[in-house]
ZAMARGU-4260 file (C-alpha; in steps of 0.2 Angstrom, whole numbers, plus 5000, padded with zeros to 4 digits):
<rodrens>
0) 5000/5000/5000 | 5008/5016/4995 | 5003/5030/5004 | 5003/5048/4994 | 5018/5057/5002
5) 5029/5041/4999 | 5039/5041/4983 | 5039/5025/4971 | 5055/5024/4960 | 5055/5009/4949
10) 5072/5003/4945 | 5069/4989/4930 | 5074/4984/4912 | 5067/4994/4898 | 5056/4980/4891
15) 5050/4978/4908 | 5045/4999/4908 | 5035/4998/4893 | 5025/4984/4900 | 5022/4995/4916
20) 5018/5012/4908 | 5015/5010/4890 | 5003/4997/4891 | 4993/5004/4903 | 4993/5022/4896
25) 4997/5020/4878 | 4987/5032/4865 | 4968/5035/4869 | 4966/5023/4884 | 4949/5013/4887
30) 4935/5024/4898 | 4934/5008/4909 | 4952/5007/4913 | 4951/5024/4919 | 4938/5023/4930
35) 4945/5008/4936 | 4961/5019/4942 | 4952/5034/4946 | 4937/5028/4954 | 4930/5037/4969
40) 4937/5023/4983 | 4953/5025/4991 | 4958/5008/4985 | 4957/5013/4967 | 4966/5030/4968
45) 4979/5020/4976 | 4980/5009/4961 | 4982/5023/4950 | 4998/5029/4962 | 5006/5010/4959
50) 5001/5011/4940 | 5011/5029/4940 | 5026/5029/4951 | 5035/5046/4953 | 5051/5040/4944
55) 5056/5026/4931 | 5074/5022/4929 | 5080/5008/4916 | 5094/4998/4918 | 5102/5007/4905
60) 5102/5025/4915 | 5086/5032/4906 | 5076/5039/4916 | 5057/5045/4917 | 5049/5058/4930
65) 5030/5060/4932 | 5033/5073/4945 | 5045/5084/4935 | 5037/5078/4919 | 5055/5077/4911
70) 5065/5062/4904 | 5083/5060/4902 | 5099/5051/4904 | 5106/5050/4920 | 5127/5054/4922
75) 5137/5041/4923 | 5140/5038/4943 | 5125/5046/4948 | 5107/5038/4955 | 5090/5045/4958
80) 5085/5045/4977 | 5071/5052/4986 | 5066/5069/4985 | 5067/5072/5004 | 5085/5063/5002
85) 5096/5077/5001 | 5101/5090/5014 | 5088/5103/5011 | 5093/5120/5003 | 5086/5137/5011
90) 5074/5142/5001 | 5071/5127/4990 | 5056/5118/4999 | 5048/5111/4984 | 5058/5096/4974
95) 5052/5089/4960 | 5065/5075/4959 | 5083/5073/4967 | 5100/5065/4960 | 5113/5060/4971
100) 5133/5055/4966 | 5138/5038/4970 | 5152/5038/4980 | 5153/5056/4980 | 5148/5071/4989
105) 5137/5080/4974 | 5119/5082/4975 | 5105/5089/4963 | 5088/5093/4965 | 5076/5099/4951
110) 5065/5113/4957 | 5054/5129/4951 | 5062/5144/4942 | 5055/5154/4956 | 5068/5169/4960
115) 5062/5169/4979 | 5073/5154/4981 | 5088/5165/4979 | 5084/5178/4994 | 5099/5170/5004
120) 5110/5170/4991 | 5123/5181/4982 | 5128/5179/4964 | 5146/5176/4962 | 5149/5172/4946
125) 5139/5165/4929 | 5138/5147/4925 | 5138/5139/4908 | 5122/5144/4895 | 5116/5126/4887
130) 5105/5128/4872 | 5097/5111/4866 | 5084/5112/4851 | 5070/5125/4858 | 5078/5122/4876
135) 5089/5137/4883 | 5096/5134/4902 | 5103/5150/4909 | 5113/5149/4924 | 5123/5155/4939
140) 5132/5151/4954 | 5128/5158/4971 | 5135/5159/4989 | 5127/5161/5005 | 5124/5180/5008
145) 5127/5177/5027 | 5145/5172/5024 | 5150/5180/5006 | 5139/5196/5008 | 5155/5209/5003
150) 5162/5196/4987 | 5160/5205/4970 | 5153/5197/4956 | 5166/5190/4945 | 5157/5188/4928
155) 5163/5172/4919 | 5176/5166/4931 | 5172/5156/4948 | 5177/5158/4963 | 5176/5139/4971
160) 5168/5145/4987 | 5164/5133/5001 | 5143/5132/5002 | 5143/5138/4985 | 5128/5130/4973
165) 5125/5133/4954 | 5107/5136/4949 | 5103/5133/4930 | 5085/5136/4925 | 5073/5140/4909
170) 5055/5148/4911 | 5048/5130/4918 | 5062/5120/4926 | 5076/5124/4938 | 5090/5113/4944
175) 5104/5116/4957 | 5119/5106/4962 | 5128/5108/4977 | 5139/5100/4989 | 5130/5091/5004
180) 5145/5094/5016 | 5145/5113/5009 | 5162/5111/5001 | 5164/5119/4984 | 5157/5110/4970
185) 5170/5098/4960 | 5171/5104/4940 | 5167/5086/4937 | 5149/5087/4945 | 5147/5103/4935
190) 5151/5096/4918 | 5139/5081/4925 | 5124/5093/4926 | 5128/5099/4910 | 5125/5081/4903
195) 5111/5080/4912 | 5102/5096/4907 | 5107/5093/4888 | 5097/5075/4889 | 5080/5082/4895
200) 5064/5081/4884 | 5046/5085/4890 | 5037/5068/4897 | 5018/5067/4900 | 5008/5050/4902
205) 4991/5053/4892 | 4975/5052/4900 | 4958/5053/4896 | 4946/5061/4911 | 4932/5051/4917
210) 4917/5056/4926 | 4925/5048/4943 | 4941/5058/4939 | 4945/5070/4954 | 4959/5081/4955
215) 4963/5096/4946 | 4967/5104/4929 | 4982/5116/4923 | 4988/5125/4908 | 5005/5123/4903
220) 5016/5127/4888 | 5002/5122/4875 | 4996/5107/4887 | 4980/5101/4896 | 4987/5093/4915
225) 4978/5084/4926 | 4985/5079/4943 | 4974/5067/4956 | 4970/5075/4972 | 4983/5072/4985
230) 4998/5069/4971 | 5012/5078/4963 | 5011/5067/4947 | 5004/5077/4932 | 4996/5068/4917
235) 4994/5075/4899 | 4975/5078/4894 | 4978/5087/4879 | 4991/5092/4868 | 4985/5108/4860
240) 4990/5112/4842 | 5007/5122/4840 | 5001/5140/4839 | 4988/5139/4853 | 4991/5155/4862
245) 4983/5167/4874 | 4992/5183/4874 | 4981/5190/4890 | 4986/5175/4898 | 4973/5166/4897
250) 4961/5153/4893 | 4938/5155/4894 | 4929/5144/4902 | 4908/5139/4899 | 4902/5123/4905
255) 4915/5111/4906 | 4924/5117/4889 | 4940/5127/4887 | 4942/5141/4875 | 4960/5146/4869
260) 4964/5156/4854 | 4977/5146/4839 | 4986/5155/4825 | 4996/5146/4812 | 5016/5152/4809
265) 5022/5151/4794 | 5043/5153/4797 | 5045/5154/4777 | 5037/5170/4777 | 5038/5173/4798
270) 5019/5179/4798 | 5004/5171/4804 | 4995/5164/4791 | 4977/5161/4801 | 4969/5161/4817
275) 4954/5154/4825 | 4945/5150/4841 | 4947/5132/4848 | 4936/5122/4860 | 4943/5111/4871
280) 4932/5095/4878 | 4944/5087/4892 | 4932/5072/4895 | 4930/5069/4876 | 4948/5073/4874
285) 4945/5082/4858 | 4953/5098/4851 | 4941/5107/4838 | 4939/5124/4830 | 4923/5133/4836
290) 4913/5132/4819 | 4914/5152/4810 | 4930/5158/4818 | 4942/5153/4806 | 4951/5168/4797
295) 4966/5171/4786 | 4979/5185/4788 | 4974/5188/4807 | 4976/5185/4825 | 4969/5183/4840
300) 4975/5192/4855 | 4963/5189/4871 | 4946/5179/4874 | 4931/5181/4888 | 4916/5173/4892
305) 4901/5178/4894 | 4883/5174/4895 | 4885/5159/4884 | 4895/5168/4870 | 4914/5171/4868
310) 4920/5189/4864 | 4937/5190/4858 | 4949/5203/4851 | 4954/5200/4834 | 4965/5207/4820
315) 4976/5208/4806 | 4991/5196/4807 | 5003/5211/4812 | 4994/5214/4827 | 5006/5200/4833
320) 5021/5208/4832 | 5013/5223/4838 | 5009/5215/4855 | 5028/5212/4857 | 5032/5230/4858
325) 5027/5244/4869 | 5016/5256/4856 | 4996/5256/4856 | 4989/5240/4847 | 4972/5240/4841
330) 4960/5227/4835 | 4942/5223/4832 | 4931/5217/4846 | 4920/5201/4841 | 4908/5189/4848
335) 4902/5171/4844 | 4890/5158/4853 | 4903/5145/4863 | 4894/5131/4850 | 4899/5141/4836
340) 4888/5152/4824 | 4890/5167/4817 | 4905/5179/4820 | 4897/5197/4825 | 4909/5211/4824
345) 4906/5223/4839 | 4917/5236/4836 | 4933/5239/4825 | 4948/5247/4830 | 4949/5245/4849
350) 4963/5243/4861 | 4969/5226/4857 | 4979/5217/4870 | 4967/5212/4884 | 4949/5210/4888
355) 4950/5213/4905 | 4930/5211/4912 | 4914/5216/4912 | 4904/5229/4923 | 4886/5223/4925
360) 4879/5238/4934 | 4887/5250/4916 | 4885/5234/4904 | 4902/5238/4899 | 4915/5228/4892
365) 4933/5234/4898 | 4947/5232/4887 | 4965/5238/4889 | 4983/5240/4879 | 4994/5242/4894
370) 5014/5241/4894 | 5026/5240/4906 | 5044/5238/4907 | 5058/5241/4921 | 5045/5249/4936
375) 5038/5258/4921 | 5020/5257/4915 | 5007/5264/4902 | 4991/5262/4906 | 4977/5263/4891
380) 4961/5259/4895 | 4942/5260/4886 | 4925/5250/4887 | 4914/5244/4874 | 4895/5250/4878
385) 4881/5256/4870 | 4889/5250/4854 | 4904/5260/4854 | 4921/5262/4862 | 4924/5273/4876
390) 4943/5277/4879 | 4950/5283/4896 | 4965/5297/4896 | 4982/5287/4895 | 4991/5287/4911
395) 5010/5285/4913 | 5022/5283/4927 | 5037/5275/4935 | 5035/5266/4953 | 5032/5278/4968
400) 5030/5291/4957 | 5016/5302/4958 | 5010/5298/4939 | 5012/5279/4943 | 4999/5283/4957
405) 4988/5292/4947 | 4989/5277/4934 | 4986/5264/4949 | 4972/5272/4956 | 4964/5272/4937
410) 4968/5255/4936 | 4960/5250/4955 | 4945/5259/4950 | 4943/5249/4933 | 4943/5233/4944
415) 4932/5237/4957 | 4920/5238/4944 | 4924/5221/4936 | 4926/5210/4952 | 4910/5202/4952
420) 4909/5197/4933 | 4920/5181/4933 | 4932/5172/4941 | 4949/5170/4936 | 4958/5154/4942
425) 4976/5147/4940 | 4967/5128/4940 | 4950/5120/4937 | 4944/5108/4950 | 4937/5091/4943
430) 4925/5083/4951 | 4909/5072/4946 | 4912/5076/4928 | 4911/5094/4931 | 4925/5110/4930
435) 4924/5125/4944 | 4937/5136/4949 | 4950/5134/4962 | 4967/5139/4967 | 4965/5157/4962
440) 4981/5166/4964 | 4990/5180/4954 | 5006/5171/4950 | 5002/5157/4937 | 5007/5158/4919
445) 4991/5156/4911 | 4972/5158/4921 | 4957/5150/4917 | 4944/5162/4916 | 4927/5155/4922
450) 4911/5164/4916 | 4903/5162/4932 | 4906/5177/4947 | 4917/5172/4962 | 4907/5166/4979
455) 4919/5177/4990 | 4926/5193/4987 | 4940/5203/4997 | 4934/5223/5003 | 4952/5225/5009
460) 4967/5226/5005 | 4965/5234/4989 | 4977/5233/4974 | 4994/5243/4981 | 4987/5246/4999
465) 4999/5253/5010 | 4997/5240/5028 | 5006/5247/5043 | 5020/5236/5049 | 5017/5243/5068
470) 4997/5247/5070 | 4981/5237/5067 | 4974/5235/5051 | 4959/5229/5046 | 4956/5215/5032
475) 4937/5214/5026 | 4929/5200/5014 | 4913/5196/5011 | 4902/5180/5002 | 4891/5186/4988
480) 4881/5169/4988 | 4867/5174/5004 | 4865/5156/5007 | 4880/5152/5014 | 4876/5151/5031
485) 4863/5138/5027 | 4873/5129/5014 | 4887/5123/5027 | 4887/5120/5046 | 4891/5134/5057
490) 4901/5128/5072 | 4915/5117/5058 | 4918/5129/5043 | 4931/5143/5044 | 4939/5155/5031
495) 4957/5154/5032 | 4968/5169/5027 | 4985/5164/5017 | 4998/5177/5013 | 5005/5175/4997
500) 5023/5182/4992 | 5024/5190/4973 | 5031/5171/4968 | 5015/5162/4973 | 5023/5156/4989
505) 5012/5155/5007 | 5024/5165/5018 | 5011/5162/5033 | 4993/5168/5039 | 4981/5180/5046
510) 4973/5171/5063 | 4970/5154/5063 | 4952/5154/5054 | 4935/5165/5054 | 4919/5159/5057
515) 4904/5162/5042 | 4897/5175/5052 | 4915/5185/5052 | 4919/5196/5039 | 4934/5206/5045
520) 4950/5203/5054 | 4962/5214/5064 | 4979/5211/5059 | 4995/5218/5069 | 5009/5211/5058
525) 5022/5218/5072 | 5015/5205/5084 | 5018/5188/5072 | 5034/5195/5069 | 5037/5198/5088
530) 5030/5179/5091 | 5042/5173/5077 | 5031/5166/5065 | 5034/5176/5049 | 5042/5194/5044
535) 5036/5206/5030 | 5049/5217/5021 | 5043/5233/5017 | 5041/5239/5000 | 5038/5219/4995
540) 5021/5215/4987 | 5010/5203/4996 | 4992/5198/4995 | 4980/5188/5005 | 4971/5171/4998
545) 4955/5168/5008 | 4947/5151/5007 | 4934/5142/5014 | 4936/5126/5021 | 4924/5113/5029
550) 4930/5102/5043 | 4919/5087/5044 | 4919/5084/5064 | 4913/5063/5060 | 4923/5051/5050
555) 4931/5035/5051 | 4949/5028/5044 | 4953/5020/5030 | 4959/5001/5031 | 4978/4997/5029
560) 4986/5013/5035 | 4992/5006/5052 | 4993/5018/5065 | 4991/5033/5054 | 4972/5038/5050
565) 4967/5043/5031 | 4951/5050/5035 | 4934/5043/5025 | 4919/5057/5025 | 4903/5052/5021
570) 4895/5056/5005 | 4887/5072/5012 | 4903/5079/5021 | 4912/5075/5003 | 4901/5084/4994
575) 4902/5102/5005 | 4921/5098/5005 | 4921/5100/4987 | 4909/5114/4988 | 4919/5125/5000
580) 4932/5124/4985 | 4923/5135/4976 | 4922/5149/4989 | 4941/5158/4984 | 4947/5173/4984
585) 4962/5184/4983 | 4966/5202/4989 | 4974/5216/4980 | 4992/5217/4982 | 4999/5226/4997
590) 5016/5233/5003 | 5020/5236/5020 | 5026/5254/5028 | 5038/5254/5041
</rodrens>
């Protein structure tokens, strides 16, 4: 019996690997097989974990990681180890895979490319930049600030310092090389990391969702991924056509369908040839063009779901080039039924970068053509109302300047008008054959825009609020569903407030949970720092993520787990647990003032 927090590494021959993985998941998997693997019982969930180990290693040193979603070749003299086996490195809490040098003291961990990992380190030199096909690995050597704070950056010259580490990364992954005894890293180990990185390729096991699937959906690099609840492994639900693109960093969700823009690119002519809206049916495992939306010499920059229709911005193919710059980009605003039909031109030559939301009070669709770089922004907003576009005065400025504050004020005012119109989610929950918004944060590369409004919203702090480091701060939220007190038992349902950094990491919490009839918390940041819980540096962005948690009082323990109790809840309690996940909200980004 494999528990969810235990790694399973399978070391076997190449033919046996084919039998273990590819027979089970090759091509389109029979629905009854997936239903058995992902059935509603705990036993079937465990069967799935046995069928999909975290790592598979062949006798020739080839490996496949279902957590890092990479395959490659182990360098000579290295082996895969449990993810928690290497000594922990400060700042690197998440480990997707780990390698150890046989008979040596070097270790390699896979992790995320989050910059927050490096807060405790000083960059001391560059590492080798590596290229393979469309992969590029940039790298640097780092050492602890506490020891080497006065050291100067040495460019391409290594300094061979005790306690150093090498970090190489791309847009999705990062690998860190270090000596487990805190010594300088041997050159041979650094060359072995080069060998590993140059061997890596994407690796995803295909899956077909069923009504019994229970987990979460994310969008990553032209793939729709599925992770069963309680596990770190990822399946590929759909491999999207090359050119599936979301300039605004989002796809639209209506019911159980996702909608994303697509464009065909010609490398010979270096231009886009045609575009269309794609309809992604995750349960059928199909990708199709929304009828009536395919058009030559065109490009779609943004999509938005509203009242069963898809609104989108489309321009000539040159729109794609404009979006890569800082100038004003114009497009035409269209809508079409999500089921397909006539493509209706609503208005031409509107701001063309992003559809940002709908104001119910104004019956207006807000558009944006804002750009920014190096702490400076140019904010351009318009709205489609009464059959035409109305534009607001362009506001520009740099951080901490008065002009920037004026620009941010306009942005915040618009955000307040549209905040109840849709739910942006970094992940879609999957339960009982349906999709729902969950995991709402502002840190994911591609969000999923759900047509339904959020059930929980923040009233404070607002975007760019200044909170006191020493005085009491008021945190306020409210439910938009009036029946919430009747849906959930009052005595064991709580609103949890987590503090999230700009890198998406959880820093701590505000309080220990609040009851359903509470809508305000008093937060004294200094008292938490004094008690040793956390410290929030000044002038660093944070937000508060609120979630509803239903904690059943009565449960039984699943058999086969020894002294550990794996709770089994009644069907009614399990339904409330899942419904509570739909109540999530994020505050605006705030800063702490000394």
